[in-house]
GUTIFI-203808 format. One line per 4 residues: their letters; for each residue x, y, z of C-alpha. Coordinates in nm, 2 decimals. Layout:
% GUTIFI-203808
a	X:Y:Z  ...
This chain:
% GUTIFI-203808
medf	0.00:0.02:-0.02  0.30:0.22:0.07  0.39:0.20:-0.29  0.08:0.25:-0.44
ieia	0.06:0.55:-0.20  0.41:0.67:-0.31  0.28:0.63:-0.69  -0.02:0.82:-0.64
knaf	0.19:1.10:-0.51  0.45:1.13:-0.72  0.17:1.21:-1.03  0.09:1.53:-0.82
plmd	0.16:1.86:-1.04  0.31:2.14:-0.90  0.11:2.43:-0.79  0.37:2.68:-0.70
giek	0.68:2.78:-0.92  0.77:2.76:-1.25  0.69:2.56:-1.56  0.81:2.54:-1.94
vgsl	0.57:2.43:-2.19  0.56:2.36:-2.53  0.27:2.56:-2.76  0.23:2.88:-2.54
rnev	0.29:3.23:-2.66  0.34:3.41:-2.32  0.35:3.37:-1.93  0.07:3.26:-1.81
kilw	-0.02:3.31:-1.41  -0.21:3.03:-1.25  -0.30:3.16:-0.91  -0.42:2.86:-0.69
dtfg	-0.64:2.93:-0.39  -0.73:2.76:-0.09  -0.95:2.57:-0.23  -0.77:2.42:-0.55
vphi	-0.93:2.64:-0.77  -0.67:2.78:-1.08  -0.75:3.14:-1.16  -0.59:3.18:-1.53
yakt	-0.47:3.50:-1.58  -0.32:3.55:-1.96  -0.24:3.80:-2.20  -0.43:3.63:-2.50
peda	-0.75:3.38:-2.58  -0.54:3.06:-2.64  -0.30:3.13:-2.37  -0.59:3.12:-2.16
yfaq	-0.77:2.76:-2.26  -0.40:2.59:-2.34  -0.38:2.68:-1.95  -0.73:2.52:-1.91
gyvh	-0.62:2.21:-2.10  -0.29:2.19:-1.86  -0.47:2.21:-1.57  -0.79:1.96:-1.68
arhr	-0.50:1.73:-1.80  -0.28:1.74:-1.47  -0.57:1.69:-1.22  -0.85:1.51:-1.42
lfqm	-0.65:1.30:-1.69  -0.82:0.96:-1.61  -1.16:1.14:-1.59  -1.11:1.27:-1.92
elfr	-0.96:0.93:-2.05  -1.26:0.79:-1.92  -1.53:1.00:-2.11  -1.36:0.94:-2.45
riit	-1.34:0.57:-2.39  -1.71:0.53:-2.30  -1.79:0.76:-2.59  -1.56:0.57:-2.84
gels	-1.69:0.26:-2.74  -1.30:0.16:-2.63  -1.37:0.04:-2.22  -1.33:-0.33:-2.33
eing	-0.95:-0.26:-2.45  -0.89:-0.19:-2.09  -1.20:-0.37:-1.89  -1.23:-0.69:-2.09
eesl	-1.54:-0.86:-2.20  -1.71:-0.68:-1.90  -1.76:-0.39:-2.06  -1.91:-0.52:-2.43
dsdk	-2.24:-0.40:-2.38  -2.12:-0.05:-2.26  -1.90:-0.04:-2.58  -2.13:-0.18:-2.86
hyki	-2.41:0.05:-2.72  -2.22:0.36:-2.76  -2.06:0.24:-3.12  -2.41:0.23:-3.20
iglh	-2.53:0.58:-3.11  -2.23:0.73:-3.29  -2.11:1.02:-3.08  -1.78:0.96:-3.17
rlak	-1.88:0.96:-3.57  -2.08:1.28:-3.46  -1.71:1.46:-3.32  -1.53:1.34:-3.58
nsak	-1.80:1.51:-3.85  -1.73:1.81:-3.62  -1.40:1.85:-3.60  -1.35:1.78:-3.99
rirq	-1.56:2.11:-4.05  -1.38:2.29:-3.79  -1.03:2.23:-3.91  -1.14:2.38:-4.27
npet	-1.19:2.69:-4.11  -0.86:2.71:-3.90  -0.90:3.15:-3.93  -1.21:3.13:-3.67
dlfr	-1.17:3.17:-3.33  -1.32:2.85:-3.25  -1.06:2.64:-3.41  -0.79:2.83:-3.23
qlea	-0.98:2.77:-2.89  -1.02:2.41:-2.96  -0.68:2.38:-3.06  -0.49:2.58:-2.78
yrng	-0.67:2.36:-2.57  -0.54:2.03:-2.73  -0.20:2.16:-2.71  -0.24:2.25:-2.34
vnag	-0.39:1.88:-2.26  -0.12:1.74:-2.46  0.11:1.99:-2.27  -0.03:1.84:-1.95
iaka	-0.03:1.45:-2.08  0.37:1.47:-2.17  0.43:1.54:-1.77  0.18:1.29:-1.66
rirp	0.35:1.01:-1.88  0.66:1.10:-1.73  0.47:1.02:-1.37  0.13:0.88:-1.43
pief	-0.15:0.91:-1.21  -0.17:0.62:-1.03  -0.52:0.47:-1.27  -0.26:0.49:-1.54
aalk	0.00:0.30:-1.36  -0.17:0.08:-1.22  -0.36:-0.05:-1.56  -0.02:0.02:-1.77
leik	-0.22:0.22:-2.04  -0.05:0.40:-2.28  -0.21:0.81:-2.29  -0.25:0.88:-2.62
dwki	-0.26:1.26:-2.79  -0.57:1.44:-2.69  -0.74:1.54:-3.04  -0.99:1.83:-3.13
edsl	-1.27:1.57:-3.17  -1.20:1.46:-2.82  -1.32:1.77:-2.68  -1.63:1.75:-2.88
kvlt	-1.69:1.36:-2.81  -1.74:1.51:-2.44  -1.97:1.80:-2.55  -2.20:1.55:-2.74
fmdw	-2.16:1.35:-2.46  -2.30:1.60:-2.22  -2.59:1.65:-2.49  -2.65:1.29:-2.48
gqst	-2.67:1.25:-2.10  -2.94:1.50:-2.08  -3.13:1.35:-2.37  -3.19:1.00:-2.25
wnyp	-3.49:1.05:-1.98  -3.76:0.98:-2.17  -3.74:0.72:-2.43  -3.73:0.45:-2.17
meil	-4.09:0.54:-2.14  -4.17:0.42:-2.51  -4.02:0.05:-2.40  -4.19:0.04:-2.07
reql	-4.52:0.10:-2.24  -4.47:-0.15:-2.47  -4.43:-0.38:-2.22  -4.70:-0.33:-2.02
inkl	-4.94:-0.32:-2.31  -4.78:-0.66:-2.41  -4.83:-0.82:-2.10  -5.16:-0.65:-1.97
gsdm	-5.34:-0.50:-2.30  -5.41:-0.14:-2.30  -5.68:-0.10:-2.08  -5.48:-0.27:-1.74
adkl	-5.15:-0.08:-1.86  -5.29:0.24:-1.87  -5.39:0.23:-1.51  -5.05:0.17:-1.37
iply	-4.93:0.46:-1.59  -5.09:0.67:-1.86  -5.04:0.52:-2.18  -5.06:0.85:-2.40
fgas	-4.97:1.16:-2.18  -4.92:1.28:-1.84  -4.68:1.04:-1.71  -4.46:1.15:-1.45
vsns	-4.06:1.05:-1.47  -3.85:1.07:-1.14  -3.54:1.13:-1.37  -3.21:1.11:-1.27
igss	-3.12:1.42:-1.42  -3.29:1.74:-1.37  -3.17:2.09:-1.16  -3.30:2.36:-0.97
swvv	-3.27:2.77:-1.05  -3.43:3.07:-0.92  -3.32:3.42:-0.95  -3.51:3.78:-0.81
sphk	-3.52:4.11:-0.96  -3.38:4.39:-0.72  -3.75:4.47:-0.56  -3.75:4.14:-0.48
setn	-3.44:4.15:-0.33  -3.29:4.25:0.04  -2.97:4.39:-0.14  -3.15:4.56:-0.42
svlf	-2.97:4.37:-0.67  -3.01:4.09:-0.86  -2.97:3.73:-0.63  -2.93:3.40:-0.84
andp	-2.90:3.03:-0.80  -2.85:2.75:-0.95  -2.78:2.38:-0.91  -2.77:2.11:-1.16
hlpl	-2.85:1.77:-1.05  -2.66:1.48:-1.20  -2.46:1.16:-1.12  -2.28:1.23:-0.83
tlpa	-1.95:1.06:-0.95  -1.56:1.06:-0.85  -1.38:1.28:-0.92  -1.68:1.53:-0.98
iwfl	-1.87:1.58:-1.28  -1.73:1.96:-1.29  -1.38:2.16:-1.26  -1.43:2.51:-1.10
vhlh	-1.20:2.76:-1.30  -1.18:3.13:-1.30  -1.04:3.26:-1.68  -0.89:3.62:-1.75
ypkf	-0.74:3.78:-2.02  -0.80:4.07:-2.23  -1.17:4.17:-2.23  -1.25:3.86:-2.08
ncsg	-1.32:3.76:-1.71  -1.55:3.46:-1.65  -1.55:3.20:-1.36  -1.76:2.91:-1.27
asfp	-1.79:2.50:-1.37  -1.58:2.39:-1.65  -1.60:2.04:-1.77  -1.29:1.89:-1.84
gipl	-1.24:1.80:-2.16  -1.39:2.14:-2.29  -1.22:2.44:-2.30  -1.57:2.65:-2.18
ivig	-1.73:2.78:-1.82  -2.06:2.62:-1.84  -2.24:2.74:-1.55  -2.06:3.09:-1.41
hneh	-2.09:3.41:-1.44  -1.85:3.70:-1.64  -1.82:4.04:-1.49  -2.19:4.12:-1.59
iafg	-2.40:3.86:-1.65  -2.46:3.48:-1.41  -2.60:3.22:-1.65  -2.74:2.86:-1.50
ltnv	-2.87:2.57:-1.65  -3.17:2.34:-1.61  -3.32:2.05:-1.81  -3.60:2.13:-2.05
hsdt	-3.67:1.77:-2.02  -3.82:1.82:-2.38  -3.85:1.47:-2.59  -3.60:1.47:-2.81
idlf	-3.55:1.06:-2.88  -3.79:0.84:-3.04  -3.80:0.48:-3.12  -3.93:0.34:-3.45
klel	-4.01:-0.02:-3.52  -3.92:-0.14:-3.80  -4.03:-0.43:-4.07  -3.77:-0.64:-4.18
nped	-3.73:-0.83:-4.48  -3.88:-1.20:-4.38  -3.65:-1.35:-4.69  -3.36:-1.11:-4.63
neqy	-3.30:-0.93:-4.29  -3.05:-0.67:-4.42  -3.37:-0.49:-4.57  -3.65:-0.27:-4.41
kyng	-3.96:-0.17:-4.55  -3.97:0.20:-4.62  -4.25:0.37:-4.85  -4.39:0.04:-4.94
qwid	-4.06:-0.10:-5.08  -3.76:-0.32:-4.91  -3.46:-0.10:-4.88  -3.10:-0.20:-4.75
fefl	-2.98:-0.07:-4.43  -2.65:0.15:-4.48  -2.41:-0.09:-4.29  -2.08:0.08:-4.04
edpi	-1.77:-0.16:-3.94  -1.65:-0.05:-3.62  -1.47:-0.32:-3.46  -1.46:-0.34:-3.05
kikd	-1.09:-0.39:-2.91  -1.08:-0.64:-2.64  -0.83:-0.67:-2.36  -0.61:-0.97:-2.41
tdpl	-0.81:-1.10:-2.72  -0.88:-1.06:-3.08  -1.12:-0.74:-3.17  -1.44:-0.86:-3.23
pfki	-1.58:-0.74:-3.58  -1.88:-0.57:-3.51  -2.15:-0.43:-3.75  -2.35:-0.07:-3.72
lisk	-2.72:-0.11:-3.92  -2.83:0.24:-3.97  -3.23:0.30:-4.13  -3.39:0.58:-4.27
fgpv	-3.47:0.69:-3.89  -3.13:0.64:-3.71  -2.94:0.33:-3.61  -3.07:0.00:-3.52
vkyf	-3.01:0.00:-3.13  -3.02:-0.33:-2.89  -2.97:-0.10:-2.53  -3.20:0.12:-2.36
erdd	-3.01:0.34:-2.00  -3.17:0.41:-1.70  -3.01:0.49:-1.35  -2.66:0.44:-1.52
klyk	-2.74:0.12:-1.62  -2.76:-0.06:-1.95  -3.03:-0.29:-2.06  -3.11:-0.48:-2.35
iplp	-3.44:-0.39:-2.54  -3.67:-0.63:-2.41  -3.90:-0.64:-2.69  -3.93:-0.85:-2.97
gtys	-3.87:-0.67:-3.33  -3.61:-0.43:-3.46  -3.61:-0.09:-3.33  -3.41:0.24:-3.49
lrws	-3.34:0.54:-3.29  -3.41:0.88:-3.36  -3.22:1.19:-3.15  -3.23:1.55:-3.23
gfga	-2.85:1.55:-3.16  -2.77:1.38:-3.50  -2.89:1.66:-3.69  -2.71:1.90:-3.53
hied	-2.37:2.07:-3.56  -2.19:2.04:-3.23  -1.93:2.31:-3.30  -2.28:2.54:-3.33
sfea	-2.33:2.44:-2.97  -1.97:2.52:-2.88  -1.95:2.88:-3.08  -2.32:2.97:-2.85
fmkv	-2.11:2.87:-2.52  -1.80:3.05:-2.63  -2.07:3.33:-2.67  -2.27:3.34:-2.35
naap	-1.90:3.34:-2.18  -1.86:3.66:-2.32  -2.19:3.77:-2.33  -2.25:4.17:-2.14
nwke	-2.61:4.16:-2.15  -2.96:3.98:-2.26  -2.90:4.07:-2.63  -2.59:3.90:-2.67
freg	-2.66:3.61:-2.47  -2.97:3.54:-2.68  -2.71:3.56:-2.97  -2.53:3.30:-2.82
mkll	-2.85:3.09:-2.71  -2.96:3.11:-3.10  -2.67:2.90:-3.20  -2.76:2.60:-2.93
tinp	-2.84:2.28:-3.12  -2.80:2.08:-2.79  -3.12:1.87:-2.63  -3.34:2.20:-2.51
infa	-3.16:2.35:-2.21  -3.32:2.65:-1.93  -3.09:2.92:-1.92  -3.15:3.12:-1.60
ygdv	-3.02:3.46:-1.63  -2.92:3.80:-1.44  -2.74:4.04:-1.47  -2.56:4.40:-1.26
hgni	-2.79:4.60:-1.42  -3.08:4.42:-1.29  -3.24:4.24:-1.54  -3.36:3.87:-1.47
glqh	-3.44:3.64:-1.76  -3.51:3.26:-1.89  -3.43:3.15:-2.25  -3.48:2.80:-2.39
ggki	-3.20:2.72:-2.58  -3.17:2.36:-2.82  -3.38:2.24:-3.08  -3.74:2.06:-3.00
pvrr	-3.81:1.77:-3.26  -4.17:1.88:-3.47  -4.34:1.52:-3.57  -4.56:1.47:-3.86
ygdg	-4.67:1.18:-3.65  -4.73:1.07:-3.31  -4.64:1.22:-3.01  -4.34:1.06:-2.88
atit	-4.51:0.84:-2.60  -4.51:0.53:-2.75  -4.33:0.35:-3.02  -4.38:0.53:-3.33
pgtd	-4.44:0.28:-3.68  -4.07:0.27:-3.89  -4.25:0.19:-4.24  -4.32:0.50:-4.40
ekyn	-4.19:0.84:-4.45  -4.50:1.00:-4.30  -4.41:0.85:-3.97  -4.06:1.05:-3.95
werl	-3.96:1.34:-3.84  -4.10:1.71:-3.99  -3.82:1.93:-3.88  -3.67:2.05:-3.60
snfe	-3.79:2.41:-3.42  -3.64:2.73:-3.45  -3.50:2.97:-3.22  -3.82:3.19:-3.25
emvs	-4.04:2.91:-3.14  -3.83:2.88:-2.78  -3.96:3.00:-2.45  -3.84:3.32:-2.36
lfnp	-3.85:3.52:-2.08  -3.76:3.85:-1.95  -3.81:4.08:-1.66  -4.19:3.94:-1.57
dcgy	-4.35:4.18:-1.33  -4.37:3.92:-1.09  -4.00:4.01:-1.02  -3.88:3.61:-1.01
ifna	-3.82:3.34:-1.21  -3.76:2.96:-1.10  -3.76:2.67:-1.27  -3.69:2.28:-1.16
nfne	-3.78:2.09:-1.45  -4.19:2.07:-1.42  -4.32:2.26:-1.72  -4.62:2.39:-1.63
dkap	-4.80:2.63:-1.92  -4.45:2.70:-2.05  -4.47:2.47:-2.44  -4.38:2.70:-2.69
kgli	-4.69:2.77:-2.93  -4.77:2.47:-3.17  -4.47:2.26:-2.99  -4.51:1.99:-2.78
laqd	-4.20:1.95:-2.52  -4.31:1.60:-2.40  -4.63:1.42:-2.35  -4.43:1.29:-2.00
tdep	-4.32:1.55:-1.75  -4.08:1.57:-1.47  -4.24:1.51:-1.12  -4.39:1.80:-1.00
yrhr	-4.30:1.82:-0.66  -4.01:2.06:-0.64  -4.18:2.25:-0.88  -4.50:2.32:-0.61
rlks	-4.24:2.35:-0.33  -4.10:2.65:-0.51  -4.45:2.79:-0.62  -4.57:2.82:-0.25
ifpf	-4.26:3.03:-0.19  -4.18:3.24:-0.43  -4.50:3.44:-0.52  -4.56:3.48:-0.14
kekf	-4.27:3.64:0.03  -4.18:4.00:-0.09  -3.82:3.98:-0.01  -3.58:3.77:-0.03
sfqd	-3.21:3.75:0.11  -2.90:3.61:0.03  -2.96:3.34:0.34  -3.31:3.22:0.20
fidl	-3.11:3.12:-0.16  -2.90:2.96:0.05  -3.20:2.79:0.25  -3.37:2.68:-0.05
qldq	-3.06:2.47:-0.18  -3.07:2.30:0.13  -3.42:2.29:0.17  -3.59:1.90:0.25
rsee	-3.89:1.94:0.29  -4.15:1.65:0.06  -4.40:1.79:-0.11  -4.46:1.42:-0.22
aaei	-4.46:1.28:0.12  -4.71:1.60:0.17  -4.99:1.48:-0.04  -4.91:1.09:-0.03
lpii	-4.85:0.97:0.36  -5.19:1.12:0.50  -5.38:0.94:0.17  -5.18:0.57:0.26
lnnl	-5.22:0.66:0.62  -5.62:0.73:0.55  -5.61:0.37:0.34  -5.43:0.19:0.62
klsk	-5.66:0.31:0.88  -5.95:0.07:0.77  -5.78:-0.26:0.86  -5.71:-0.35:1.22
ipek	-5.35:-0.19:1.32  -5.17:-0.35:1.64  -5.13:-0.13:1.92  -4.75:-0.19:1.92
ysdi	-4.75:0.02:1.61  -4.94:0.33:1.79  -4.58:0.55:1.85  -4.47:0.48:1.45
isil	-4.81:0.57:1.33  -4.80:0.87:1.58  -4.44:0.96:1.51  -4.58:0.96:1.05
enwd	-4.92:1.14:1.19  -4.69:1.45:1.36  -4.39:1.46:1.09  -4.38:1.81:0.92
fhlt	-4.24:1.65:0.57  -3.85:1.74:0.62  -3.65:1.46:0.49  -3.37:1.57:0.73
rhsv	-3.12:1.28:0.80  -3.25:1.27:1.17  -3.61:1.19:1.06  -3.73:0.86:1.19
aaaf	-4.06:0.90:0.99  -3.89:1.01:0.67  -3.67:0.73:0.68  -3.99:0.53:0.76
ykvw	-4.22:0.67:0.48  -3.96:0.61:0.22  -3.91:0.25:0.30  -4.31:0.19:0.29
flki	-4.29:0.36:0.00  -4.13:0.15:-0.18  -4.28:-0.16:-0.04  -4.56:-0.03:-0.15
qqai	-4.49:-0.01:-0.48  -4.29:-0.32:-0.49  -4.66:-0.49:-0.34  -4.85:-0.41:-0.59
lkpl	-4.69:-0.44:-0.90  -4.44:-0.75:-0.86  -4.77:-0.96:-0.84  -4.88:-0.75:-1.18
iged	-4.59:-0.70:-1.40  -4.27:-0.91:-1.25  -3.93:-0.76:-1.14  -3.82:-0.80:-1.47
ilnp	-4.04:-0.54:-1.64  -4.05:-0.37:-1.25  -3.69:-0.35:-1.18  -3.56:-0.12:-1.45
flgs	-3.80:0.16:-1.38  -3.86:0.14:-1.00  -3.70:0.43:-0.93  -3.76:0.62:-1.24
vsfe	-4.12:0.57:-1.32  -4.36:0.73:-1.05  -4.60:0.47:-1.04  -4.81:0.73:-0.84
lprl	-4.97:0.54:-0.54  -5.31:0.70:-0.57  -5.33:0.58:-0.92  -5.25:0.26:-0.84
fkly	-5.49:0.27:-0.54  -5.72:0.35:-0.78  -5.71:-0.08:-0.88  -5.89:-0.13:-0.51
etkp	-6.17:0.14:-0.54  -6.42:-0.16:-0.50  -6.20:-0.37:-0.27  -6.10:-0.10:-0.01
sela	-6.03:-0.41:0.25  -5.78:-0.57:0.01  -5.59:-0.22:-0.03  -5.60:-0.17:0.37
elll	-5.44:-0.52:0.44  -5.18:-0.48:0.16  -5.08:-0.15:0.36  -5.05:-0.37:0.75
ntfq	-4.84:-0.59:0.56  -4.62:-0.37:0.37  -4.58:-0.18:0.71  -4.48:-0.46:0.90
ltve	-4.24:-0.55:0.63  -4.09:-0.17:0.67  -4.07:-0.27:1.03  -3.92:-0.57:0.99
flsk	-3.66:-0.46:0.73  -3.54:-0.13:0.96  -3.54:-0.39:1.30  -3.31:-0.65:1.07
nfsq	-3.07:-0.41:0.91  -3.03:-0.10:1.20  -3.21:-0.16:1.51  -3.49:-0.27:1.75
dysk	-3.52:0.04:1.87  -3.74:0.24:1.68  -3.58:0.57:1.75  -3.23:0.50:1.57
wkwg	-3.43:0.43:1.24  -3.29:0.75:1.12  -3.32:0.84:0.73  -2.97:0.92:0.74
nihk	-2.87:0.55:0.88  -3.04:0.44:0.56  -2.99:0.71:0.27  -2.60:0.75:0.21
ltlv	-2.34:0.92:-0.01  -2.04:0.75:-0.19  -1.84:0.90:-0.42  -1.73:0.59:-0.60
hpfs	-1.39:0.56:-0.75  -1.43:0.29:-1.08  -1.13:0.08:-0.93  -1.35:0.00:-0.64
lade	-1.60:-0.15:-0.82  -1.35:-0.42:-0.97  -1.15:-0.46:-0.60  -1.28:-0.40:-0.30
eani	-0.91:-0.31:-0.17  -0.97:-0.01:-0.39  -1.24:0.10:-0.17  -0.96:0.31:0.02
lnig	-0.97:0.53:-0.30  -1.38:0.60:-0.24  -1.50:0.90:-0.04  -1.74:0.83:0.20
pyki	-2.01:0.70:0.30  -2.19:1.01:0.44  -2.55:1.02:0.63  -2.76:1.30:0.42
ggdr	-3.11:1.36:0.38  -3.39:1.47:0.14  -3.46:1.23:-0.20  -3.59:1.31:-0.59
ntln	-3.82:1.56:-0.50  -3.69:1.74:-0.23  -3.48:2.09:-0.36  -3.21:1.94:-0.17
nays	-3.19:1.68:-0.44  -3.10:1.35:-0.33  -3.22:1.05:-0.61  -3.16:0.66:-0.45
dpln	-3.11:0.38:-0.66  -3.40:0.18:-0.55  -3.22:-0.17:-0.65  -2.98:-0.09:-0.40
pfdt	-3.16:0.11:-0.17  -3.09:0.39:-0.06  -2.74:0.46:-0.22  -2.75:0.83:-0.38
lvgp	-2.65:0.79:-0.73  -2.74:1.18:-0.80  -2.79:1.49:-0.66  -2.64:1.85:-0.66
syrq	-2.34:1.84:-0.87  -2.24:2.21:-0.83  -2.43:2.49:-0.65  -2.38:2.85:-0.73
ihdm	-2.54:3.16:-0.58  -2.46:3.50:-0.69  -2.55:3.86:-0.55  -2.48:4.05:-0.83
sdwd	-2.42:4.41:-0.60  -2.04:4.25:-0.56  -1.92:3.90:-0.75  -1.67:3.84:-0.43
ksic	-1.96:3.74:-0.25  -2.04:3.47:-0.45  -2.04:3.15:-0.32  -2.02:2.78:-0.50
ilpg	-1.99:2.42:-0.38  -1.87:2.04:-0.50  -1.92:1.73:-0.38  -1.55:1.51:-0.33
gqsg	-1.25:1.77:-0.43  -1.14:1.98:-0.73  -0.89:1.73:-0.80  -0.90:1.35:-0.93
lpfh	-0.55:1.23:-0.79  -0.60:1.02:-0.50  -0.45:1.09:-0.17  -0.44:1.49:-0.32
khyn	-0.52:1.75:-0.05  -0.78:1.85:-0.30  -0.93:1.48:-0.41  -1.14:1.51:-0.11
dlik	-1.14:1.86:0.07  -1.45:1.98:0.00  -1.71:1.66:0.05  -1.76:1.72:0.45
lyvk	-1.86:2.10:0.35  -2.10:1.99:0.10  -2.29:1.71:0.29  -2.33:1.99:0.58
gkyi	-2.46:2.27:0.36  -2.20:2.47:0.33  -2.02:2.62:0.08  -1.71:2.82:-0.08
pmlf	-1.63:3.17:-0.16  -1.62:3.21:-0.55  -1.33:3.45:-0.51  -1.33:3.70:-0.84
tkea	-1.13:3.99:-0.77  -0.74:3.97:-0.75  -0.77:4.13:-0.43  -0.98:3.86:-0.25
iskn	-0.79:3.56:-0.46  -0.47:3.71:-0.31  -0.64:3.69:0.08  -0.66:3.26:-0.02
legi	-0.38:3.22:-0.18  -0.23:2.86:-0.19  0.02:2.89:-0.47  0.12:3.09:-0.81
lklq	0.26:2.85:-1.07  0.35:3.03:-1.36  0.36:2.87:-1.70  0.65:3.01:-1.98
pk	0.70:2.90:-2.33  1.03:2.65:-2.39
């Protein structure tokens, strides 16, 4: 173990001193603050993005390597056959092909700012890689893995991977509906979830944002908050960075592999994002030629699939030949994604997948973010938004002049047939999409009279005119919580915004627990359960980590769902969707409208199963059944999934509160209850009277290097609901300085 730690420490990069690096025009100063955030001061844009690439590579290289291997379908080269399904899936989806085509177009115009920025970043990453080859991070050393040079297309892969990850929430619902119809028939299936519209989907991706005008703010300036809910990974998805060069000064959360600030602020505006949860993916059922399975029916004729050969390299064995079939509707797919897991499509037949991203130019979205990073006002901000081709995003906006806004950016499918809720026929062009939306059709909101804007992924009367965002929606509870606050509070303080980000009240529990208890009381409840019943009846519906009622409610809710659904549809259908589809209890309870005593008996049985579960796993003493004892967060290093000894690289576990429906979001894996998968991947709050008052926090730490001081130094602050200052002025940075690294040309 000592040798292991020594190898890890040898990879730690210099954070104070001088380093000579190639491809740099002028000296760059990187002021590292005490929280591990680099403040990059450069004389040109190219030098700034070179330095950003260098810093990303020195602290997040293995994360970047995993990104590009996942996207390209090259995990099996290091993991062996256990990664074959993932590699097949991503080779089929073809994000790497989109990136390659985009890079080719960019290289045709080498005089553009876009090319220069990507090229400078690439050079910076490769300068960092050159250092890493001498003293590699522990993951590369352990795997004896060659570190390949970074390419422009690798950055584009990462951007399209972000886009794909924000898009996949809905199309599995098409699969679930088809499964339920096949098993139960349409009438019964519709009683479990709405078949054609109106289902609530508990997304493993989401976010919250809110912003108030000066007249609603105690500081008399715009207050702004955003926290994207994404997988809580190790290292964190985001890397905090501050970029400064003439006429540019921007700080916030970057994505390793990309030379941009994705969420943050410049000297004039703050910007954040939440997912619109528009339905941008459809499955089409093809009809194969019974005499030739390399043909499918289209417009009354049998036509050939387009074929692509993309062999998969596998560790310690020969490459696996792999053929991808592409139809007029998109590639023929074999898998779907739910809760960070991959499943084979469990339906007979052949299906193609169409995604709005297949027709997009990644470089346009890249340029959009470049414009947003530099925008001085709402007009210029919207000019950037016009270029976005990604899955639709709600961009929250605030500026130093007192303006607030919300702008949808991206593209929404306009369908000729159907609405995307169910699988679409794939036999004729009349079933294919008509087009993608244009910018003028997207939602835009600027300085509303109410003085506030909030968003929590639930679309309420916000569909663009004539367009369907999606027939399914995110669960309404976080939105409902914000709606219960913003119209009724005269002014908000900075502390109010902190309290909202940390809020753990469950509007779902407030709605559903009384219904459960009222139905339970139709049964004869043993006297020994009276104390627990009393705790539930007197609960304030806050899912704090100390709450006994929260723990009991969450386990009981899951037991009830399983008790009703397992006999009806079986575990094979239920398990992939258990956490992600609401299977709303009030709707399921309607199955028992004519047999209330049967429902009461089921609730009593599941109540007893909940007592047994908590007693067995925690204590016979119900006062120790606290939500935090069940609900934990562990940031998992990939190595620990293969070797228990590598658990030393993990961070946690930590007891936390909240759930998928609280503003302080904590989405748990129902198949491994109740491990937290998703939550606030980054929190930021800004008071636009003074950028140095801004605060933020990441789960884990800035560095992806195990045993580094900034590997896990932020996690305790994060789980306690604390923040770090988002330092912006040189004066503020100098008061919290850890080191000054000077990068100089060779």
